[in-house]
C-alpha positions as a Markdown table, in Angstrom:
| # | Residue | x | y | z |
|---|---|---|---|---|
| 1 | Met | -10.1 | -22.9 | 10.7 |
| 2 | Thr | -9.9 | -22.2 | 14.4 |
| 3 | Val | -10.5 | -18.8 | 16.0 |
| 4 | Gln | -6.8 | -18.5 | 16.7 |
| 5 | Asp | -6.0 | -19.2 | 13.1 |
| 6 | Glu | -8.4 | -16.4 | 12.0 |
| 7 | Ile | -6.8 | -14.0 | 14.5 |
| 8 | Asp | -3.3 | -14.9 | 13.3 |
| 9 | Asp | -4.4 | -14.4 | 9.7 |
| 10 | Gln | -5.9 | -11.0 | 10.5 |
| 11 | Gln | -2.7 | -10.0 | 12.3 |
| 12 | Met | -0.6 | -11.1 | 9.3 |
| 13 | Ile | -2.9 | -9.0 | 7.0 |
| 14 | Ile | -2.6 | -6.0 | 9.3 |
| 15 | Asn | 1.2 | -6.3 | 9.4 |
| 16 | Lys | 1.4 | -6.5 | 5.6 |
| 17 | Leu | -0.9 | -3.5 | 5.3 |
| 18 | Arg | 1.3 | -1.4 | 7.6 |
| 19 | Gln | 4.3 | -2.4 | 5.5 |
| 20 | Leu | 2.6 | -1.3 | 2.3 |
| 21 | Glu | 1.4 | 1.9 | 3.9 |
| 22 | Ser | 5.0 | 2.7 | 4.9 |
| 23 | Glu | 6.3 | 2.0 | 1.4 |
| 24 | His | 3.5 | 4.2 | -0.1 |
| 25 | Arg | 4.5 | 7.1 | 2.2 |
| 26 | Asp | 8.1 | 6.6 | 1.2 |
| 27 | Leu | 7.2 | 6.7 | -2.4 |
| 28 | Asp | 5.4 | 10.1 | -1.8 |
| 29 | Asp | 8.6 | 11.5 | -0.5 |
| 30 | Val | 10.7 | 10.2 | -3.3 |
| 31 | Ile | 8.2 | 11.4 | -6.0 |
| 32 | Glu | 8.1 | 14.9 | -4.4 |
| 33 | Arg | 11.9 | 15.1 | -4.3 |
| 34 | Leu | 12.3 | 13.9 | -7.8 |
| 35 | Ala | 9.7 | 16.4 | -9.1 |
| 36 | Asp | 11.6 | 19.2 | -7.4 |
| 37 | Asp | 14.8 | 18.4 | -9.3 |
| 38 | Lys | 15.1 | 20.2 | -12.6 |
| 39 | Pro | 15.3 | 18.5 | -15.0 |
| 40 | Phe | 13.7 | 15.4 | -13.6 |
| 41 | Asp | 13.6 | 11.9 | -15.1 |
| 42 | Gln | 10.0 | 11.6 | -16.5 |
| 43 | Leu | 10.3 | 7.8 | -17.0 |
| 44 | Lys | 11.4 | 7.2 | -13.4 |
| 45 | Leu | 8.7 | 9.5 | -12.1 |
| 46 | Gln | 6.1 | 7.5 | -14.1 |
| 47 | Arg | 7.4 | 4.2 | -12.8 |
| 48 | Leu | 7.3 | 5.4 | -9.2 |
| 49 | Lys | 3.7 | 6.7 | -9.6 |
| 50 | Lys | 2.7 | 3.4 | -11.1 |
| 51 | Arg | 4.2 | 1.5 | -8.2 |
| 52 | Lys | 2.4 | 3.8 | -5.8 |
| 53 | Leu | -0.9 | 3.0 | -7.5 |
| 54 | Ile | -0.2 | -0.7 | -7.3 |
| 55 | Leu | 0.5 | -0.4 | -3.6 |
| 56 | Lys | -2.8 | 1.5 | -3.2 |
| 57 | Asp | -4.7 | -1.3 | -4.9 |
| 58 | Glu | -3.0 | -3.9 | -2.7 |
| 59 | Met | -3.8 | -1.9 | 0.4 |
| 60 | Thr | -7.5 | -1.6 | -0.6 |
| 61 | Leu | -7.6 | -5.3 | -1.2 |
| 62 | Leu | -6.1 | -6.1 | 2.3 |
| 63 | Arg | -8.4 | -3.6 | 4.0 |
| 64 | Ser | -11.4 | -5.3 | 2.4 |
| 65 | Arg | -10.1 | -8.6 | 3.9 |
| 66 | Ile | -9.9 | -7.3 | 7.4 |
| 67 | Leu | -13.1 | -5.3 | 7.5 |
| 68 | Pro | -16.2 | -7.5 | 7.9 |
| 69 | Asp | -18.8 | -7.4 | 5.1 |
| 70 | Ile | -21.8 | -5.4 | 6.0 |
| 71 | Ile | -25.1 | -6.5 | 4.4 |
| 72 | Ala | -27.3 | -3.5 | 3.9 |
């Protein structure tokens, strides 16, 4: 793998991370609005929260790929 390939790969990861972060923020807004509505759809709320957790896990994985490993 060339240096340029590594740079391109890093940029692709960063772009995907930004996309996931945006979706995560959007879900925050949707969850907040849904919780404000009375009565609210508990099942829908649970699904949105689950999706948000999945996004968080994906973001953590991507961040670990772009941050260099530090040997202590």
